[in-house]
Structures are given as C-alpha cells and as structure tokens.
C-alpha positions as CSV (number, residue, x, y, z in Angstrom):
1,X,97.8,102.9,95.5
2,X,99.7,103.3,92.3
3,X,101.3,100.4,90.4
4,X,104.1,101.2,88.0
5,X,104.7,98.6,85.3
6,X,105.9,98.1,81.7
7,X,103.8,96.3,79.1
8,X,106.2,93.6,77.9
9,X,108.1,92.9,81.2
10,X,107.4,89.6,82.8
11,X,107.8,90.7,86.5
12,X,105.1,93.3,86.4
13,X,102.9,90.8,84.7
14,X,103.4,88.4,87.6
15,X,101.9,91.0,89.9
16,X,99.1,91.9,87.5
17,X,98.0,88.3,87.3
18,X,98.3,88.0,91.1
19,X,96.0,91.0,91.4
20,X,93.5,89.6,89.0
21,X,93.5,86.2,90.7
22,X,92.6,88.1,93.9
23,X,89.9,90.1,92.1
24,X,91.4,93.4,93.2
25,X,93.1,94.6,90.0
26,X,90.9,97.7,89.7
27,X,91.7,98.7,93.3
28,X,95.0,100.1,92.0
29,X,96.0,102.9,89.6
30,X,98.0,101.3,86.9
31,X,100.8,103.4,85.3
32,X,102.9,102.3,82.4
33,X,106.6,103.3,82.5
34,X,108.7,103.2,79.3
35,X,111.6,100.8,80.0
36,X,114.5,102.2,78.0
37,X,114.3,105.9,79.1
38,X,111.6,106.6,81.7
39,X,112.9,104.1,84.2
40,X,116.2,105.9,84.4
41,X,114.8,109.4,85.1
42,X,115.2,111.0,88.5
43,X,111.5,110.7,89.1
44,X,111.5,106.9,88.7
45,X,114.8,106.4,90.5
46,X,113.2,108.0,93.5
47,X,110.7,105.2,93.4
48,X,113.3,102.4,92.9
49,X,117.0,103.3,92.9
50,X,117.7,100.3,90.6
51,X,115.5,101.9,87.9
52,X,113.3,98.8,87.5
53,X,109.6,97.9,87.5
54,X,107.3,96.9,89.0
55,X,106.9,99.4,91.8
56,X,104.0,99.8,94.1
57,X,103.4,103.2,95.6
58,X,101.6,102.9,99.0
59,X,99.0,105.3,100.2
60,X,101.5,106.6,102.8
61,X,104.0,107.6,100.1
62,X,106.4,104.7,100.5
63,X,107.5,102.6,97.5
64,X,107.7,98.8,97.4
65,X,109.7,97.1,94.6
66,X,110.4,93.5,93.6
67,X,107.5,91.5,92.3
68,X,107.5,88.9,95.0
69,X,107.6,91.5,97.8
70,X,104.7,93.3,96.2
71,X,102.8,90.0,96.0
72,X,103.5,89.3,99.7
73,X,102.2,92.8,100.6
74,X,99.0,92.2,98.5
75,X,98.5,88.8,100.1
76,X,98.6,90.4,103.5
77,X,96.0,93.0,102.5
78,X,93.8,90.5,100.6
79,X,94.4,87.1,102.1
80,X,91.8,85.3,100.0
81,X,92.1,83.5,97.7
82,X,95.3,82.3,99.2
83,X,98.2,82.1,96.7
84,X,101.3,81.9,98.9
85,X,100.6,79.3,101.6
86,X,98.1,78.9,104.4
87,X,100.7,78.1,107.1
88,X,104.5,78.3,107.5
89,X,105.1,74.8,106.1
90,X,103.0,75.3,102.9
91,X,104.5,78.8,102.5
92,X,108.0,77.4,102.6
93,X,107.4,74.8,99.9
94,X,105.5,77.2,97.7
95,X,108.3,79.7,98.0
96,X,110.9,77.0,97.3
97,X,109.1,76.1,94.1
98,X,108.6,79.7,93.1
99,X,112.2,80.5,93.6
100,X,113.3,77.5,91.6
101,X,111.2,78.6,88.7
102,X,112.3,82.2,89.1
103,X,116.0,81.4,89.1
104,X,116.0,78.4,86.9
105,X,113.5,79.4,84.2
106,X,112.3,83.0,84.4
107,X,115.6,84.7,84.8
108,X,117.4,82.7,82.1
109,X,114.6,83.4,79.7
110,X,114.8,87.0,80.6
111,X,118.6,87.1,79.8
112,X,118.2,85.0,76.7
113,X,115.6,87.3,75.2
114,X,117.2,90.6,76.2
115,X,120.6,89.6,74.8
116,X,119.6,88.2,71.4
117,X,116.5,90.1,70.4
118,X,117.4,93.1,68.3
119,X,114.3,95.0,69.4
120,X,115.6,94.9,73.0
121,X,119.1,96.2,72.2
122,X,118.0,99.6,73.7
123,X,117.4,97.9,77.0
124,X,120.5,95.7,77.2
125,X,123.7,97.7,76.5
126,X,125.7,95.9,75.4
127,X,123.9,92.9,74.2
128,X,126.1,89.8,74.5
129,X,124.7,87.2,72.1
130,X,126.8,84.3,73.5
131,X,125.4,85.0,77.0
132,X,122.0,85.0,75.5
133,X,122.5,81.5,74.1
134,X,124.0,80.2,77.3
135,X,120.8,81.2,79.1
136,X,118.7,79.7,76.3
137,X,120.3,76.4,77.0
138,X,119.9,76.8,80.8
139,X,116.2,77.7,80.4
140,X,115.4,74.8,78.1
141,X,117.1,72.3,80.4
142,X,115.2,73.6,83.4
143,X,111.9,73.6,81.5
144,X,112.6,70.0,80.6
145,X,113.2,69.1,84.2
146,X,110.0,70.9,85.3
147,X,108.1,69.0,82.7
148,X,109.1,65.8,84.5
149,X,108.0,67.3,87.8
150,X,104.6,68.2,86.4
151,X,104.0,64.6,85.4
152,X,103.2,64.0,89.1
153,X,101.6,67.3,90.0
154,X,98.5,69.1,88.9
155,X,100.1,72.5,89.6
156,X,103.7,73.8,90.0
157,X,103.8,73.6,93.8
158,X,101.4,70.7,94.4
159,X,97.7,70.2,94.1
160,X,96.5,73.7,94.0
161,X,97.1,77.0,92.1
162,X,99.7,79.3,93.6
163,X,102.1,82.1,92.8
164,X,104.5,79.5,91.4
165,X,102.1,78.9,88.5
166,X,102.0,82.6,87.8
167,X,105.8,82.8,87.8
168,X,106.2,79.9,85.4
169,X,103.5,81.2,83.1
170,X,105.1,84.7,82.9
171,X,108.5,83.2,82.1
172,X,107.2,80.9,79.3
173,X,105.0,83.7,78.0
174,X,108.0,86.1,77.7
175,X,109.8,83.5,75.5
176,X,107.1,83.9,72.8
177,X,109.0,87.0,71.8
178,X,111.5,84.6,70.1
179,X,108.7,82.3,69.1
180,X,109.6,79.7,71.6
181,X,106.5,77.8,72.9
182,X,107.5,75.3,75.5
183,X,104.0,74.0,75.8
184,X,104.2,72.7,72.3
185,X,107.4,70.8,73.0
186,X,106.8,69.3,76.4
187,X,103.7,67.2,77.1
188,X,103.2,68.0,80.8
189,X,104.0,71.7,80.3
190,X,101.4,71.6,77.5
191,X,98.7,70.1,79.8
192,X,99.5,72.6,82.5
193,X,99.5,75.6,80.1
194,X,96.1,74.6,78.8
195,X,94.8,74.6,82.3
196,X,96.2,78.0,82.9
197,X,94.5,79.4,79.8
198,X,91.2,78.2,81.1
199,X,91.6,80.7,84.0
200,X,90.2,84.0,82.8
201,X,93.1,85.9,84.4
202,X,95.6,84.5,82.0
203,X,93.8,85.5,78.8
C-alpha cells in the first residue's frame, strides 16, 4: 500500500505515529506530496477530491483519506497493540476524547498557524490574520482545560496510551512553528509530553 503525506502537516503525522506504534511503518510505501501545488493536480485530486493529505492507496486501487479513517483501517488490519478501544464502550470514550482534542485543539492550532505564519501564505489564500488569532485564543483555552483533565489521568483518554495521545501530540507539535510550547506553560501537559517523548515513536 502507498501512503501519501506531507512533511509538515499534522494529520499525516498522526497516521505515521500510529503506524510506528503498531510496528508496521515499513509495510507501506511513503510518498511525500508538496502541499501548495502538487495536492491540486489532477493526479492527486483523483486520490482525494478535496486535494488534501493523508491518503492511503489500497492494494485494490481504492483510496482512503481522512487520518482517523486511515487509522481505523490500519487498526483492523493490525489489531495489536490496540490504540482505538478493545470493545464498543472503550472505543466510544476514546473516540470522544480524540474528537474533543481534534476539534478543540488540533484544528484551532491548524487555523492559527496557517493564517498568521508568512511561510504558509502559499497554502492559505487569503490569510486572515484576525481569524488566526481567534483560533490562537481558542486553542490555548482548550489546552488549559485539557491540562486540568490530565491532572487526574495518566493519558488523554484514561489509563493507557491511545490514538487520542497521538492527536494531542501532533497538534501541540505543529504549534512549534510559531514557537509555542504548551508543555512549558502547563504543568500536567508538560508531564504528559515528557512521557510521550520517552516513547521512541515520537522522537
């Protein structure tokens, strides 16, 4: 199978870390796609009509996009180690947490960076600086809330490592582009982040 990605994008990174945690990263052919131009070509639009990455090309020629959908597919192929829930109840709570992080932290950081960083102007046309700062505020408030949650949890979704931890890491990591390091500002985020870096897959 072929995995289409872009080096700085947080959503492909979610899948890459997911693969590494499963120990199957090298089972896929990894292909970098340039975000500003190459994702808008007819060739890539035939893979994903939205012109985005990541995309997983299956062996039967079908294309699967959306990072969480790709992770669900990979989890089905390689069930262990389990990262998305062992039964319907655990899956529901892990997905809830993952979605809260995705919509509350990852996406606001995404819009914050893409709308204020001059180096990303070629990706976001037009850049709307005010919208970027609105999302900066939203992201930081959500991070502060999650710092409180992590005071009573070892990991994002409970007492074990899951896809939710991958999503939070990728969001916070993307904010380094504007030199924002939430793990230096929030104590519990800092403890959690240190624990993530102890996992070889995050280095």
